[in-house]
N, C-alpha and C positions, 0 to 999 in steps of 0.2 A: 672408822668414820661414820658420820650420821647421815642417813637418807630420809628426807622428810616425806610424810605421807602425801599421796596425790590428792589434790583438791577435787571434791566431787563435782560432777557436771550440774550446772544450773538449768533447770527447765523453766520456760517462760510461764509467767503468771497467766494462765488461761482465762480465768474470770475477768481479770483486768483488761486483757487484750480484747475479749469479746465485748466488754462495755464500751471501750474506745471505738471499736469497729461499728457498734450499733449507733453510737452518737454520730459518727461520720456518715453512716447510711441515712440516718434521720435528717441530716442537713440537706440531703438531696431533694427531699420532698418539697420544702418551701422554695428552694432555689428553682426547681423545675416548675413549680406552680407560678412563680413570679415570671420566669422566662416565657411560659406559655401565655400568660396574661398579656405581657408586653407585646409578644409577637402577634397575638390575636388582635390586639388593639391597632397595631400598625397595619396588619393585613386588612382590617375593616376600613381604616382610613384610606388605604390605597385603593380598595375596591370602590369606595364612595367617590374618590377623586377621579378615577377612570370613568365611572358612570357620568359624573358631571361633565367631563370632557366630551363624552358622547352626546349629552344633552345640549351642550353649547353648539356642537356641530349641527344638531337637528334644529335648534332655534335659528341658526344662521340661514338655513334653507327656508324655514317658515317665514322669516323676515322678507325674503325675496318674493314668496307667494303673496304675502300681505300687500306689499307695494304694487305688485302686478294686478292683484284683485281689485284694489281701490281705484287704480287707473282704469281698469276695464269697467268698473261700476260707473265712474263718472262719465266715461264715453258713452255707455249704453243709456244712461238717464238723459244725457244731453242730446242724444240722437246722433252721435258721431260713430264712425266705424270703431269696433272693438279690436284692439291689438291682441289677437289670440296667440300670436307667436310668443310674445314675452310671457304671457300667463302659462302657455303650454310648456315652455322651457323650464319655468320655475317649478311647475307641477312635476315634470319628469325628473328634475334633479332631486326633489324631495322624495319621490318614489324610490329612487335608487338608494337614498340614505335610509328610508324606512325598510327597505328590503334587507339591509345590512344590520340596522339597529332596532328595528321594530319589535323583534322578539324580546330583546333585553329591556327596552323601554315600555313595552306593552302598548304600542301605539298603532299596530297594524289595522285593527278594526276601525278605530277612529279615523285614521288617515284614509282608509278605503271609503268611508262615508263622505269625508271632505272632498276627496278627489271626484267621487261620483257627482256630488252636488256642483262642483266647479265645472265639470265637463258638460253638465246639463244646463248651464246658464244660457239665457237667450241672447241673441245678437240684437243690434239696433233695428227697431221697427217690427220686431217679432210680436211684442205685446205692448200694452200701455206703459207709459213711464212709471206710474205708481206701482204697477205690478213688477216691473223690472227692478225697481228699488227694493221691494219686499223680498224678491228672490235672492238678490245679491246680499241683502242684510242677513238672511238665513244662512247663507254660505259663510259670511264673515263671522257670525256667531259660532258656527261649528269650528271655524279656524281658531277663534279665541279659546274655545274649550280645549282644543288640541294643545295650545300653548300651556295651559294649566296641567294637562296630563304629562307633557314632557318634563316640566319642572318638578312635578311630584315623583315620577318614576325614576328620574335621573338623580334625585336627591338634591337638586339645586335649591328647592324650596326649604330644605333643612340644612343649608350650608352653615358650618360652625363658626366661620370667621365673618366679622361685621362687614368689611369692605366688599367681599365677594357676595355676601348675602344681599346687600343693598343693590349691587349691580345686577344680579340676576332678577331681582324683583322689578327693577326699572326696565330691563330689556325684555323680560318675559311676560310682564303683565301690564305695566303702566304705559310703556311706549306703544305696543300694539293697539291698546285701547285708544290712545290719543290719536294714533295714525288713522285708524278706521273712523274715529269720531270726526276728524277733520274732513275726511271725504264725505261722510254723511251730511255734515253741516253744509258743505258746498252744494251737494246734490239736492238737499231740501230747499235751498234757495232757488235752484233752477226749477224744481217742481212748483214752488210757490208762485214763481213769476208766470207760469203757464195756467194757473188756476183763475177761476172767475173771481170778480171782486167780492162776491158773497163769501168766498172761502179764504179771504185774506186773514181773518182772525185765526183760522186754523193754522195758517202759515206762520203767523207770529208766535203762536204757542209752540209749534214744532221747532222753529228756529231757536226759541229761548231754551227749550229743553236740550236741543242738540248743542247749543253753545255751552250749557252747563256740563253736558257729557264730555265736551272737549276740555274745558278748563279744569275740571276736577282731576282727571288722570294726569294732565300736564302739570298741575301743581304738585301732585304726589310724586311725579317723576323728578321734578326739580329738587324736592326735599330728599328723595332717596339718593340722588347723585351727590348732593351736598353732604349727606351723612356718610356716603362711601368715601368721599375725599377727606372728610374730617377724621375718619377712623383708619385710613390706610397707612401703611408704612412704605408704600411704593413711591419713589421720587417722581415718577412720570405720570401718575394717575391724575393728579389735580390739573396740571397744565393742559393735558390732552382733552379732558372732559369739559372743563369750565368754559373754554373758548367756544366750543361747538354748542354747549348748552345755552350760552347767551344768544347765539344765532337762532337756535330753535325757539327759545322763549319769545324773542321779538317776532318771529314768524307766526307763532300761535296767537300772540296778542293782536297782530295785524289782521289775521283771519277772523278773530272774534269781533274786532271793531268793524270790519267790513260787512259782517252779517247782521250787525245790530240795526234794528229799525227804530226810528225816532217816534213813529206813531203807527197806528194800526192800518193805515191806508197806503203808505208809501212802500214802494218795492225796493229791494236791495239791489245794489250795483253788481250785476253778475260778472262783469269784466274784472272789477276789482276783487271780487270773491274768488274767481278762477285763478287770478294771478297769485293771490295770497295762499290759495290751496296748493298750487305748484311749489311755491317757496317753502311752505310748511312741510310738504311731503319730502322735498329734497333735503331739508334740514333734519327731518326725522330719520331719513335713510342714512345720512352721514353719521348722525349721532348713534344709531343702532350699530353701525359698523365699528365705531370707536369703542362703544361699551362692550360689544362681544369680543373685540380684540384684547381689551384690558382685562376682561373677565377670564379669557382663555390664558393670558399670561400669568394671572394670579394662580389659577388652578395648576398650570404646568409647573410653576415654581413650587407649589405644594407637593406635587408628585415627586419632584426631585428631592425635596427635603425628606419626604417619607422614605424614599429609597435609601438615603443616607442613614436615617434612623434605623431602618431594618438591618443594614449592614452592621451598625454599632450594636444592636441588640443581639444579633447572631454571634458577633465576636465576643461580646461579654458572656454569653451563654457557654460558648466553647471554652473560654478561659476559666470560668467557674467550674465546668466539668473537669477540666484538666487538673485544677487545684484539688478538687475532691478526690480524683483518682490518685494523685500523688500522696494525699493524706492517708488514704486507705492503704496504699502500698507501704507507706512508712509504718503504719500500725501493724501490718502483717509481718513485716521484716524486722521491726524494732525489737521484739522479744526473742529472736532466734540467735543463739550463741554457738559458735563452733567449738568442739572439744579442744581443751588445751593440750599442747604438745608435751610429751614427757620431758621432765627436767632431769638434768644430769645430777648424779649423787653429790651431795654436799660434803666434800672432803675438806676437813679443816686444814688450814694452812699452818702446819706446825713444823718445827725444825726436825730434820731427819735424825733418827737415832744414830748414835755413834757406832761405827763399824768396829766390832771387836771380834776377837777370836772365838768368843762364845756364841757367835751367830753364823755358823758355817752354812746354814741352809740358803741364806740370801746370796752369798758369794759363790756357793757351789753352782747355783743356777747361772750366774754370770760366767763362771769358768766353762760350763757346758756350752753356753752360747758362743764363747770365744773359740772353743775347740770345734765347733760345728763347721767352721770353714766357710766356703762361699755361700753355702745355703743358709747360714745363720748370721753372717756378717758381711759387710761390703768387701769386695775383692781388694787384696793388698793390705788388709788390716792385719797388723802383727798380732800373733797369739799372745795371750795373757802370760805374763811371766810370773811363776810362783815365787813366793818370797818365804823367808824364814819365819818360823813361828815367833809369836810375840815374845820378846825378851831374849831371843837367841842371837841378836845382832844382825848385821847386814852382810857379812861375808859368807862364803861357802856356797856349794851348789846343791846342797840338800834341799829337797822339796819341802815345802811347808805351806802354811796358810798365809794369807795376806796379812801384813802388819800395818800398824797405824801409820808408820812413816811412808810405806809404799802406797797406801790408799790416799795419802795426802798429796802425792806427787802429781 
């Protein structure tokens, strides 16, 4: 029979496997760089959005201070008692917020100066009305500068989306200027009414300049809010803003008309101006609340969207890493082969040779196995019966070898 030679073991192609492994490792670099870039961008946007939320909170407290300060200024210039409680409450609320957010927004030094200036403001009758107006004006200027600082440090001034940018510009710059300008216009009318007739020309010049200072930021405010409404995707922004904006615009126009002088000798109607100022301040306060609410809603929605983007980015990075690891594992294990199991000898399937008397060796072994008894054959197996030699016939008891006829039985 023929036994084939065993096939030699195949060893993996080491240079080819190393090349494939190197390519897989090289793929990790751009994928990791892309993941780090995306994750860094999302982190930066999240950090900016959180700072903007803090800036909105600070602006909300400054709006209360602005309203209380203009009310206190009008009372002090007109000779009425100054409501210190409302101003002190607004100042204390902003102090608490500055204690928590001042380090992040870098406003502590500026707010300390504003607070010291407000606390040093005179009451009614302490000084002359013109001096009171000047002191309050200085405090208001410091407050407006603090608005700019909050917008800059919080990132609101650099907001990347159009609707929120226009809203922060309106509520952090134009509306405070217009609110303070409305108070100054009414207070200058009160001061002009108490002056001598020789100073009426001065009053006309001051009122004209104050009226311009009111109408310019008010016009910019209207344009900013209209631009925010035109560029937003929020379904609620337009309806909430435009209704209140119309009320504010009418109040500002009424105040400007009441303070207008037809000639250089006639005095303004102080009652009409005072009523228009109250209406304008109330409309501005309500508008500020609505703008801050809508701005906060836009920033909150952005924070939620960025959180989802971060989860998607992390998930994509983990999936890419797992795929790369699977690829590397496949490369490492792909060239490894287990040794083949030994194969049975290949014995050709050929007919058995005829049993003849000339082949005693094969049958002698069989006879010996039969004679072995229980140890060599199953119990109860009858012993092999010898037969006569070939050609001697079938009869007789003489021992002999197996014949053809007996073997065929």
